[in-house]
N, C-alpha and C positions, 0 to 999 in steps of 0.2 A: 295939528296932526300932520305927520309927514306925508307928503303926497307921493304918489307912485309915478314913475316915468315909464312910458311905453317905449319899447325898443323898436325904432323904425328902420326898415331895411335901407341901406345906402344906395342900392340899385334895384331896379325892377327888370324883369325879363324883357318888357316892352321897350326899355331904353337901350337895349344892347345892339340895336341895328339889325335884328334878325330878318325883318320884312324885306329891306332892300337886297340882302344877300340871297334870300330865297327867290326874289323876283329875277335877279340876274341869272340864277341857275336855270330858271324856266325858259330863258331866252336861248339856251344852247340847242344844238341840233337834237332832234328827236330820234336820230339813228341809233342811239344807245340808251333806251329808256331805263334799263336796269341800272346803268352807271349813273344816270342823272338822279334817280331815286336814292341810290346809295349815297351820293354826295350830299343831297338835301338832308337825309337823316343824320349823316355824320356832322354836317355843319350845325344842325339844330342841337345835337347833343353837346357839342363844344360850347355853343352860345348859352345854352341853359346852364351848363356847368360853370361857365364863367360868371354869369349873373348871380347864381346862387352862392358862389364863393364870395362875391362881393357883399352879399346881404346876410351872410352867416348861415346859408342853407347847408353848405358842406363844411366840415371842419377837418383840418389836417389831423394826422394821428396824434401829434403832440397836443393839439388843442383838445381833441376828444378825450385824451387821458386826463388833462387838467380839469376839464369840465366834469368828467365822471368822478374825479376825486374830491369834488366839492363836499365839504363835511359840515353837517349840522351840529353845532354845539348843543342845541336844544335836545337833540336825540341823545347826546352824551349825558345830559342831565338825567334823562329817564333811566339810562343804563347805570348811572352812578347812584341811583336812589338808595339801594341797600348799603352802599359804602357811606353815603352821607348820613344815614341813620346811625351807623355805628360810630361815626366821628362826632356827631352833634347830639345824639340822644334825644332828650326832651326838647331841645331847641327846634326839632322838626315838627313840633306840635302846631305851629302857626306860621305858615310859609307864604312869602310873596315871590312869585316868579315873574321876571321881566324879560321879554324876548319873543321872537317868532315862535309859533307852535305852542303858545301858552295854554291853549285848550288841552293839548295832549299831556303837558306836564301837570296841569291842575287836575285833570281827570285821574291821572296816575296817583297823585298825592291823596286825593279824596278817597280813592279805593283802598288806600293803606291807612285810613283812619286819621289822616292829618287834616287840619283846617288849612285851606289853601285858596289863594286868590292869584290872578294873573293879569299882567298888563301887556297887551299886544301893541308894539310900537308902530305897526303898519296896518293899513286898511285890511279888513278881513273880507275875502272874496272866495266864492265857491267853497264855503265851509259846510261841514256835514251837520245833521240835525243835533248831534250831541254838543258840538261847539256852539251852535246857535242857542241851545238850551242854557249853557253855561253863561253866555253873554246876557241872555234874557233874565236870568236869575241873579246877575250881578257878580258872579264869581270871576268873570273875565271882562275886562274893559279895554277899549282902544284909546290910547293916549299918546301924545307926543312927549317922549322922555327928555327932550331938550329943555322942558320946563318943569318946575316942581310938581310932583304928583300930589293929588288931594288926600293925603293921609297924614295923621298926626305923628309926631316923633315916637319911635319905638312901638309902632302899631303892630309889628310882626316880630316874632322871635328870631326869624332868619329870612334873609333876602337872597335870592339866587338870580343872577343875570347871565344871559347867554346870547351870543350872536348879535348883540345890540351895540355894545361899546366899540366894536371894531368899525362900525360905520359912522362914528361920531368924530368930528374934528376935535382938536385939543380945546378949542374955544368952548364947545358945548360939553366936552368931557369934564372940564373944570367945574361945571355947574351940576351935571347929572350924577357923577359918582358920589360927591358929598351928600347929595339929596338922597340917594339910595342907601347910603350908610346911615343917614339920619332916621330912616324908617325902621331899622332893624335893631333889636335889643342885644342880640348875641353874635352878630357878625354878618358879613356879606361874602358870598361865594361867587366868584367870577369865572365864567367859562369863556375863553378867548382863543382865537385861531393862532396857529403857528405861522410865523412869517416864512414865505417862500414855499410852503407845503400845501396850502389850501387856498382855493378861490371859490367865490360864489358861483353857483351854476348860472348859465346864461339866462335861464328862466327866472332866476331870482333877482337879476339886476334891475328889472322893472320895479320890483317890490322895494328894494333897498334904496334905489335912486342914485347910488354912487358906489364905486368899488370899495371893498373893505380895505382898511389900513391896518394890516396885521403887524403888531408890535412884538418885540422880543421880550423875554421874561425879565431881562435886566432893565429894559425901558420901563416896564410896569412897576418893578420894585422901586426904582428911583422916583417914579411918579407917585407911588403911595406915600413915600417919605415927604415929598413936596406938598402933598395935599393933607398931611396930618393923619394918614391912615397907617395902622400897624399890622404886620402879618400876625395872624393868629397861630402861634407856634404849637399850641396844644392840639388845635384842630388839624393842623398840617400833619403832625406826628400820627394822630389816630387815623386820619384819612389814608396816609401812606401805608400804615400797618394793615388796615382793612383791605386796601387795594392789592397788596402782595398776597394776603391770605385768600382772597377771592379771584386772583389772577385777572384783576381788572386793569386794562391798559387804555386810558383815555385817548381820544383822538384830538382833543383840544388841551390847551394850557388851563390849569385850574389854580386859582389863587384864593386864599382864605384871609380875609382882612377884618379888622375891627376899627372903630373910630375912637 
């Protein structure tokens, strides 16, 4: 199981030398108490701001925008559910979702009369009662996707993976992607981030353990060929037609492949 890494601040306020500075200010003449107090407050403000900037407490405008624009491809899966149904039809009857927020995706599929299971690649923490219930009943499990999943070949009609492959090195991707394709009878749908446009939120770095490696569509297409996977042209056409008709604009790259 992939372990989580905690983000440790690189500096603490106590390391910034605030106490000596305050002490030196108190040694000044008491003839101007208001001035002394003002200098102490001003110095404390700058010291706190400096230490927080070093630990990630304050973000520049550019950093704040990039953090705020962190996109969840798993959320994209939920929004694409009607489009996927039109593209895959009966293949949506028995679905496996692999990725963060599997509880939300599986719950949505179950409500729409599909059989659904989920694999959460990272430890589940602070989950709600609904997610805990799905885990307890066996609909969602936590598993390290760098190793083969415990399912027989073609156990599912369709497999959907989101937010997970972006965090795998090529070494593990070579093992994980063929294994996911092995589990699906009618194809694999991959939701991946766009390079240069999306970053994981700071709060998610502890979960993923490493920054995402966002690859271009041309890289993915070449990789599919190298691994013996083929693009599902029929599914691509139906998905694009349904997307236009429903004004659906995905935030992530979407690939439809078969083994």
